[in-house]
DRENMIBA-342906 format. One record per residue: residue number from 0; residue in one letter; chain; x, y negated, z of N, C-alpha, C in turn. Coordinates in pm, 1 decimal. Atoms other than C-alpha are relative to their C-alpha. Example, Ala and Ser with C-alpha at 12.3 -4.5 7.8 and 13.67 -1.06 7.14 Angstrom:
// residues 2
(0, a, A, (89.0, 119.0, 0.0), (1230.0, 450.0, 780.0), (90.0, -120.0, 0.0))
(1, s, A, (-82.0, 119.0, -6.0), (1367.0, 106.0, 714.0), (-77.0, -109.0, 73.0))
***
This chain:
// residues 154
(0, m, A, (-37.7, 127.4, 65.4), (-1605.0, 968.5, 566.2), (141.9, 3.6, -25.4))
(1, p, A, (-144.2, 23.9, -24.6), (-1266.1, 921.8, 414.1), (54.3, -81.4, 84.9))
(2, l, A, (-60.9, 108.6, -67.0), (-1020.9, 763.9, 609.6), (36.4, -137.8, -53.1))
(3, l, A, (-1.0, 90.5, 94.2), (-929.3, 528.6, 320.2), (-70.7, -1.2, -97.0))
(4, e, A, (96.1, -1.2, 116.0), (-1209.4, 498.1, 100.5), (24.2, -91.0, -105.8))
(5, f, A, (-38.3, 97.4, 110.8), (-1061.3, 217.1, -97.6), (126.6, 43.6, -76.6))
(6, l, A, (-59.4, -62.2, 74.3), (-809.6, 452.6, -217.4), (-39.3, 98.4, -84.5))
(7, k, A, (35.5, -102.1, 106.8), (-834.8, 624.4, -538.6), (110.1, 81.6, -47.2))
(8, p, A, (-100.8, -96.6, 28.0), (-672.0, 922.0, -657.7), (105.6, -73.1, -105.1))
(9, e, A, (-116.6, 64.9, 98.8), (-526.2, 714.3, -968.9), (101.4, -112.8, 21.3))
(10, a, A, (-53.5, 100.9, -66.8), (-397.6, 482.5, -722.3), (121.6, 46.3, 91.1))
(11, v, A, (-103.5, -64.1, -100.8), (-133.1, 698.2, -569.3), (134.2, 27.0, -114.4))
(12, l, A, (-115.8, 11.5, 66.3), (231.2, 657.0, -707.1), (88.3, 103.6, 80.3))
(13, p, A, (-69.2, -74.8, -80.5), (452.8, 945.6, -589.8), (129.4, -31.4, 4.3))
(14, a, A, (-164.6, 20.9, 43.1), (797.6, 816.9, -736.7), (-8.2, -140.2, -82.7))
(15, l, A, (-51.6, 134.6, 34.2), (813.0, 436.1, -780.9), (136.9, -27.1, 4.9))
(16, r, A, (-160.0, 29.9, 8.8), (1138.6, 327.1, -907.0), (7.6, -169.6, 3.5))
(17, a, A, (-25.8, 130.3, -21.3), (1253.3, -3.4, -779.0), (135.3, -27.8, 49.1))
(18, q, A, (-129.2, 31.1, -29.5), (1566.4, -180.6, -721.7), (-0.6, -78.5, 143.8))
(19, g, A, (-13.1, 103.9, -119.0), (1487.6, -442.0, -453.6), (-185.1, -42.1, 39.9))
(20, k, A, (122.1, 61.9, -32.1), (1184.3, -585.0, -262.2), (-95.0, -96.6, -122.9))
(21, k, A, (53.0, 100.8, 86.5), (1092.7, -842.9, -520.0), (-71.3, 106.0, -118.6))
(22, q, A, (33.4, -85.1, 145.0), (1061.1, -547.9, -824.5), (-98.7, 87.3, 68.6))
(23, v, A, (131.8, -56.0, -72.0), (845.6, -338.6, -556.8), (-131.5, -74.5, -18.9))
(24, l, A, (125.4, 93.2, 9.0), (595.9, -632.7, -553.0), (-39.6, 18.2, -120.7))
(25, q, A, (24.6, -9.0, 158.6), (616.8, -646.0, -931.1), (-58.3, 117.5, -34.8))
(26, e, A, (34.9, -125.4, 2.9), (565.6, -304.0, -963.4), (-161.4, 44.2, 50.8))
(27, l, A, (144.9, -21.6, -40.0), (263.4, -260.2, -739.9), (-90.3, -82.7, -58.6))
(28, a, A, (93.8, 98.7, 42.8), (119.2, -566.0, -878.1), (-44.6, 44.2, -150.4))
(29, a, A, (61.4, -85.0, 154.0), (137.1, -411.3, -1259.3), (-97.6, 127.2, 12.7))
(30, h, A, (108.0, -129.6, -26.9), (-18.0, -96.4, -1113.4), (-131.5, -34.5, 26.6))
(31, a, A, (143.8, 69.0, -55.0), (-286.6, -294.2, -948.7), (-69.9, -42.8, -142.7))
(32, a, A, (42.2, 83.9, 144.2), (-363.9, -504.2, -1267.5), (-57.7, 130.8, -79.4))
(33, r, A, (56.0, -93.1, 90.1), (-428.3, -180.2, -1466.5), (-103.9, 50.8, 71.9))
(34, h, A, (113.3, -43.8, -60.5), (-691.1, -69.2, -1236.3), (-103.0, -85.8, 60.0))
(35, l, A, (110.7, 109.8, -24.7), (-872.1, -413.0, -1186.8), (8.9, -56.5, -103.6))
(36, p, A, (41.3, 90.5, 112.0), (-1006.8, -523.1, -1498.9), (-36.2, -156.9, 26.5))
(37, g, A, (39.7, 135.8, 6.0), (-1017.2, -904.8, -1537.2), (88.2, -76.5, 124.2))
(38, l, A, (-134.4, 22.4, -69.0), (-714.5, -956.7, -1257.3), (149.8, -1.5, -43.7))
(39, d, A, (-150.1, 32.0, 66.5), (-372.0, -1099.2, -1368.3), (101.2, 24.2, 81.4))
(40, e, A, (-109.3, -84.7, -73.3), (-83.1, -908.7, -1287.9), (93.8, -115.2, 59.2))
(41, r, A, (-117.2, 99.6, -64.6), (123.8, -1223.7, -1216.6), (-94.4, -70.8, 89.9))
(42, e, A, (74.8, 82.4, -94.1), (-151.8, -1367.8, -1003.4), (20.5, 89.7, 122.8))
(43, i, A, (1.2, -101.1, -86.5), (-165.3, -1046.5, -793.3), (165.0, -15.7, 77.5))
(44, f, A, (-142.6, 15.5, -58.7), (240.2, -1055.5, -769.2), (19.6, -153.8, 77.0))
(45, e, A, (-25.2, 154.2, -91.6), (209.3, -1443.3, -660.5), (-63.1, -1.8, 122.6))
(46, t, A, (71.3, -6.6, -110.0), (-23.9, -1359.5, -411.6), (65.9, 90.1, 112.5))
(47, l, A, (-101.2, -106.4, -110.4), (216.2, -1068.6, -254.3), (114.4, -94.7, 41.0))
(48, l, A, (-124.4, 80.4, -18.5), (521.4, -1289.2, -286.4), (-46.8, -131.8, 104.9))
(49, q, A, (23.3, 110.0, -76.9), (341.5, -1564.7, -114.4), (-11.3, 48.6, 167.6))
(50, r, A, (29.6, -46.9, -111.3), (235.5, -1346.6, 167.2), (122.7, 54.6, 56.4))
(51, e, A, (-106.2, -39.7, -69.7), (568.1, -1207.7, 208.3), (103.9, -119.1, 37.2))
(52, r, A, (-56.5, 114.7, -23.7), (703.3, -1553.3, 231.4), (-23.4, -52.3, 137.0))
(53, l, A, (45.7, 17.0, -145.9), (517.3, -1585.4, 566.6), (65.6, 103.5, 98.1))
(54, g, A, (-61.5, -64.8, -97.0), (710.5, -1296.0, 697.2), (-42.5, 138.6, -77.6))
(55, s, A, (21.6, -151.0, 50.8), (773.2, -922.3, 585.9), (-106.4, 66.5, 12.9))
(56, t, A, (115.2, -56.6, -40.7), (500.7, -685.8, 549.0), (52.5, 122.3, 29.1))
(57, g, A, (-58.1, -118.2, -50.1), (755.6, -406.5, 643.0), (-22.9, 13.2, 114.7))
(58, i, A, (15.8, 3.7, -125.3), (597.6, -278.6, 955.3), (78.4, 101.6, 101.0))
(59, g, A, (-87.5, -105.7, -107.3), (865.9, -28.2, 1069.4), (-16.9, 151.3, -70.1))
(60, e, A, (-5.7, -158.5, 32.0), (973.8, 329.5, 1027.8), (2.3, 30.4, -164.6))
(61, g, A, (-43.3, -22.1, 155.3), (1036.3, 288.8, 621.7), (-149.0, -24.7, -62.7))
(62, v, A, (146.6, 33.4, 48.1), (654.1, 156.6, 587.7), (-11.2, -178.9, -36.5))
(63, a, A, (52.5, 167.1, 17.7), (532.7, -176.1, 424.5), (-145.1, 6.2, -48.9))
(64, i, A, (143.9, -12.6, 17.9), (187.0, -280.0, 362.4), (-11.7, -153.1, -38.3))
(65, p, A, (-6.0, 95.6, 70.6), (203.0, -558.5, 113.7), (-150.7, -44.4, -13.7))
(66, h, A, (148.5, 0.1, 6.5), (-144.7, -723.4, 115.8), (-38.5, -149.4, -57.6))
(67, g, A, (17.1, 72.7, 33.2), (-333.9, -1001.7, 1.4), (-153.8, -45.0, -27.9))
(68, k, A, (138.6, 52.3, 62.7), (-671.3, -1194.4, -104.9), (-5.0, -63.9, -148.3))
(69, l, A, (17.9, 23.9, 124.9), (-776.3, -1242.6, -447.7), (-140.7, -55.0, -57.8))
(70, p, A, (177.1, -0.8, 74.7), (-1062.5, -1419.9, -616.2), (-11.2, 42.9, -131.6))
(71, g, A, (53.0, -101.5, 127.8), (-1256.0, -1237.6, -884.0), (19.1, 168.1, 49.1))
(72, l, A, (-11.7, -123.3, -45.2), (-1187.8, -948.2, -676.6), (-144.4, 39.1, 115.0))
(73, d, A, (105.6, -7.6, -63.5), (-1503.7, -784.6, -559.2), (-45.5, 100.2, 119.8))
(74, t, A, (-20.8, -92.0, -103.8), (-1404.6, -502.5, -338.8), (151.0, 27.9, 46.7))
(75, l, A, (-151.0, -57.4, -13.9), (-1110.8, -379.8, -143.7), (56.3, 74.3, -109.2))
(76, f, A, (-107.2, -61.9, 90.8), (-807.2, -228.6, -325.9), (83.8, 50.8, 59.6))
(77, g, A, (-123.9, -34.0, -53.6), (-558.0, 17.3, -221.6), (76.1, 72.1, -69.3))
(78, l, A, (-91.1, -98.4, 91.9), (-262.3, 181.1, -382.2), (108.7, 23.0, 88.8))
(79, m, A, (-115.5, -54.6, -60.3), (-4.0, 380.2, -227.0), (100.0, 42.9, -88.4))
(80, a, A, (-121.3, -57.0, 74.3), (345.1, 431.2, -356.5), (114.3, 52.0, 87.7))
(81, r, A, (-149.8, -75.0, -69.4), (642.0, 659.7, -234.1), (114.0, -54.8, -90.7))
(82, l, A, (-91.5, 47.5, 52.3), (954.4, 482.8, -355.5), (89.2, 130.1, -35.5))
(83, e, A, (-92.8, -91.4, 24.4), (1208.4, 703.4, -515.3), (155.0, 18.2, 86.3))
(84, r, A, (-92.5, 16.3, -88.0), (1452.4, 551.9, -296.0), (-5.8, -109.1, 98.7))
(85, p, A, (25.8, 98.2, -108.7), (1450.2, 352.9, 30.2), (61.7, -123.4, -48.6))
(86, i, A, (-59.7, 129.3, 32.3), (1511.1, -33.3, -25.7), (-15.7, -107.9, 124.4))
(87, d, A, (48.0, 119.0, -115.1), (1532.9, -345.2, 220.5), (-109.9, -39.0, -39.5))
(88, f, A, (115.9, 80.6, 0.6), (1232.5, -501.4, 287.8), (-40.5, -108.8, 95.6))
(89, e, A, (0.3, 73.1, -114.7), (1343.0, -695.3, 544.7), (-112.9, 28.3, 121.8))
(90, a, A, (89.9, -35.4, -89.0), (1117.0, -501.6, 782.6), (38.1, -12.9, 155.6))
(91, l, A, (-11.8, 42.9, -146.0), (1066.3, -558.6, 1150.2), (108.1, 87.3, 77.6))
(92, d, A, (-85.2, -89.2, -56.6), (1277.7, -266.6, 1259.7), (131.0, -6.3, -74.7))
(93, g, A, (-94.6, -32.6, 68.6), (1541.0, -315.0, 1001.8), (13.3, 81.7, -81.7))
(94, q, A, (-27.9, -107.0, 76.4), (1521.0, -10.9, 831.8), (-85.0, 22.9, -150.4))
(95, p, A, (41.6, 42.1, 152.2), (1467.2, 30.9, 444.6), (-141.2, 77.9, 9.2))
(96, v, A, (128.7, -43.0, 37.9), (1138.8, 117.6, 308.2), (-34.3, 59.6, -111.8))
(97, d, A, (57.6, -79.6, 115.5), (1013.6, 415.5, 104.3), (-153.8, -12.4, 8.4))
(98, i, A, (183.2, -31.0, -0.3), (635.8, 390.2, 163.4), (-43.6, -131.9, 3.4))
(99, a, A, (78.8, 126.9, 18.5), (441.3, 104.4, 32.4), (-161.5, 20.4, -8.8))
(100, f, A, (149.1, -21.3, 24.9), (67.7, 74.3, 54.0), (-62.0, -154.8, -18.3))
(101, l, A, (41.3, 137.1, 62.3), (-83.7, -245.2, -134.5), (-126.5, 15.7, 26.0))
(102, l, A, (138.7, 26.1, -30.8), (-395.1, -379.3, -3.0), (-65.3, -118.8, -66.4))
(103, l, A, (84.5, 133.5, 49.1), (-614.3, -644.0, -195.5), (-140.9, -11.3, 43.0))
(104, a, A, (125.5, 22.4, -63.9), (-915.8, -782.7, -72.8), (-32.2, -123.2, -80.5))
(105, p, A, (45.0, 137.0, 30.7), (-1161.7, -1024.6, -196.2), (8.1, -119.7, 68.9))
(106, e, A, (-51.0, 146.2, -52.0), (-1089.8, -1390.6, -146.0), (-63.9, -16.4, 137.1))
(107, g, A, (87.2, 40.5, -142.0), (-1390.7, -1422.2, 122.0), (-33.0, 124.8, 72.3))
(108, a, A, (25.4, -94.4, -66.4), (-1342.1, -1099.9, 270.6), (-3.4, -8.9, 167.0))
(109, g, A, (-14.0, 38.4, -173.4), (-1260.0, -1241.2, 627.5), (46.9, 120.1, 92.0))
(110, a, A, (-30.3, -105.2, -107.8), (-1282.9, -976.1, 907.0), (21.9, 151.9, -89.8))
(111, d, A, (-12.5, -157.9, 54.0), (-1314.1, -683.6, 651.3), (153.1, 18.5, -58.7))
(112, h, A, (-112.3, -5.3, 16.5), (-957.8, -753.1, 524.5), (98.3, 67.9, 110.9))
(113, l, A, (-56.3, -13.3, -134.8), (-841.3, -752.3, 858.3), (-32.6, 142.6, 37.9))
(114, k, A, (16.8, -150.6, -71.9), (-994.7, -416.0, 976.7), (27.1, 101.0, -114.0))
(115, a, A, (-34.1, -106.2, 90.4), (-898.2, -244.8, 633.9), (147.6, -2.8, 19.9))
(116, l, A, (-122.0, -0.7, -9.4), (-534.4, -356.9, 692.5), (42.1, 87.9, 131.3))
(117, a, A, (-29.9, -81.7, -162.9), (-561.7, -227.0, 1086.8), (1.3, 149.9, -39.1))
(118, r, A, (45.7, -163.8, 36.2), (-701.1, 99.8, 939.4), (92.1, 69.2, -58.5))
(119, v, A, (-116.9, -49.4, 73.2), (-399.5, 129.3, 672.2), (102.9, 5.3, 123.4))
(120, a, A, (-157.8, -3.8, -80.7), (-144.4, 71.0, 973.9), (-35.3, 114.4, 99.4))
(121, r, A, (21.2, -96.7, -107.0), (-342.8, 320.6, 1212.7), (30.7, 120.7, -80.8))
(122, v, A, (-44.6, -113.2, 53.4), (-327.7, 603.4, 931.8), (112.6, 36.8, 3.7))
(123, l, A, (-124.0, 4.1, 15.5), (13.1, 533.7, 859.3), (80.6, 33.0, 155.5))
(124, r, A, (-76.1, -15.0, -93.3), (128.8, 558.8, 1217.3), (-69.0, 125.1, 84.1))
(125, e, A, (49.0, -134.5, -86.6), (-57.0, 872.5, 1312.6), (127.6, 103.6, 22.2))
(126, p, A, (-114.3, -72.7, -0.9), (217.0, 1124.8, 1436.9), (17.0, 102.3, -118.9))
(127, g, A, (-9.2, -108.0, 81.1), (376.1, 1313.1, 1173.4), (-32.0, -6.3, -142.6))
(128, i, A, (34.5, 48.5, 192.3), (198.8, 1144.9, 856.7), (101.2, -41.3, -76.3))
(129, i, A, (-90.4, 41.8, 65.8), (496.1, 973.0, 753.5), (101.2, 119.3, -51.5))
(130, d, A, (-56.9, -83.8, 52.4), (697.6, 1281.9, 734.6), (-77.6, 97.6, -115.2))
(131, r, A, (74.3, -67.8, 105.9), (412.0, 1453.4, 554.6), (14.2, -80.8, -116.9))
(132, i, A, (-13.7, 85.4, 121.4), (400.4, 1177.5, 300.4), (138.3, -3.6, -75.2))
(133, r, A, (-153.0, -23.6, 71.8), (774.1, 1207.8, 236.0), (26.2, 124.7, -41.9))
(134, a, A, (-10.4, -111.8, 20.7), (741.2, 1572.6, 220.2), (-116.5, 48.1, -132.4))
(135, a, A, (137.2, -45.8, 99.7), (410.5, 1590.2, -11.4), (64.9, 26.0, -163.6))
(136, r, A, (-46.1, -49.3, 182.5), (478.0, 1751.6, -388.9), (-33.4, -96.8, -72.9))
(137, d, A, (39.5, 54.4, 116.3), (276.1, 1522.1, -583.6), (-92.6, -102.0, 42.6))
(138, a, A, (88.7, 99.9, -4.3), (11.3, 1252.9, -614.0), (-128.3, 62.6, 79.4))
(139, d, A, (113.1, -52.4, -65.9), (-268.2, 1486.7, -523.3), (-4.9, 45.9, 165.0))
(140, a, A, (-20.4, -42.0, -154.7), (-139.2, 1600.2, -199.3), (34.5, -124.1, 81.8))
(141, l, A, (2.5, 168.6, -52.8), (-53.4, 1200.2, -121.8), (-124.5, 9.7, 18.0))
(142, y, A, (143.4, 62.0, 0.3), (-407.3, 1131.9, -192.3), (-71.1, 71.4, 148.4))
(143, a, A, (37.3, -104.3, -110.8), (-516.9, 1447.7, 44.1), (15.4, -54.7, 134.8))
(144, l, A, (-48.0, 15.8, -125.0), (-324.0, 1320.8, 311.6), (-71.3, -149.5, 66.9))
(145, l, A, (32.2, 144.4, -47.5), (-435.3, 964.7, 326.8), (-164.6, -37.2, -5.3))
(146, t, A, (163.4, 10.4, 7.6), (-823.6, 1021.6, 255.9), (-57.1, 121.0, 88.4))
(147, q, A, (86.5, -90.3, -85.6), (-893.6, 1300.6, 498.2), (41.8, -9.9, 130.9))
(148, s, A, (4.9, 20.5, -156.0), (-989.6, 1295.6, 850.4), (111.6, 91.9, 40.3))
(149, p, A, (-97.9, -98.7, -45.7), (-720.9, 1505.6, 1062.3), (-77.6, 139.8, 20.2))
(150, a, A, (92.1, -116.1, 14.5), (-997.7, 1769.3, 1105.3), (11.9, 47.8, -140.0))
(151, q, A, (23.6, -37.6, 149.5), (-1047.4, 1797.6, 743.4), (149.0, 80.1, -48.8))
(152, a, A, (-134.2, -27.4, 66.8), (-669.9, 1848.8, 655.8), (56.5, 111.7, 88.5))
(153, a, A, (-16.1, -112.6, -117.4), (-638.6, 2096.0, 961.8), (-7.1, 149.2, -68.8))
***
C-alpha cells in the first residue's frame, strides 16, 4: 500500500514560485482547486489562512504542512510542493520552508484528518527523506519518494 495514497502524481509540484507565506498558501489553493472540481480556490485559501492564524503549520527542518477541512470535499486530498527558494513560514524552529505538503479533508473527517496529518508528518520525518526530496530531479521522482514504502524504494 502506498504511504500517502491520497497524493496523486499530478498533485506534485517540483518548483513552486512564491515570495512569501501568504503567496505559498494562495498557490497551493489554486493548484488544489484545479484538481477538486466544485471547490472554490478562495474558500480553500481562506480555510488555510484561518488555520495558519491558530499557529504556523511550519513543523521544522524546512517543512510545512498547511491543512484544513472543507465542506463539499468527499475524500482526503494531498498536494506536495517543493519551493523554488525557501521562505519564512514562521516555523517552530525558525527555519525557512522549502517543502510544503497541503492536506485537505472533508468537513466531517474527524480522526481520519488527524491520522492523515500524522502520516504525512511521519513520512516527512523519515531519516534522509528531506534531503532526497530536495535532490529529486522531477515530479515523478518526488511522487515515488512519497508513495513508496522504504522497502519498495530500496
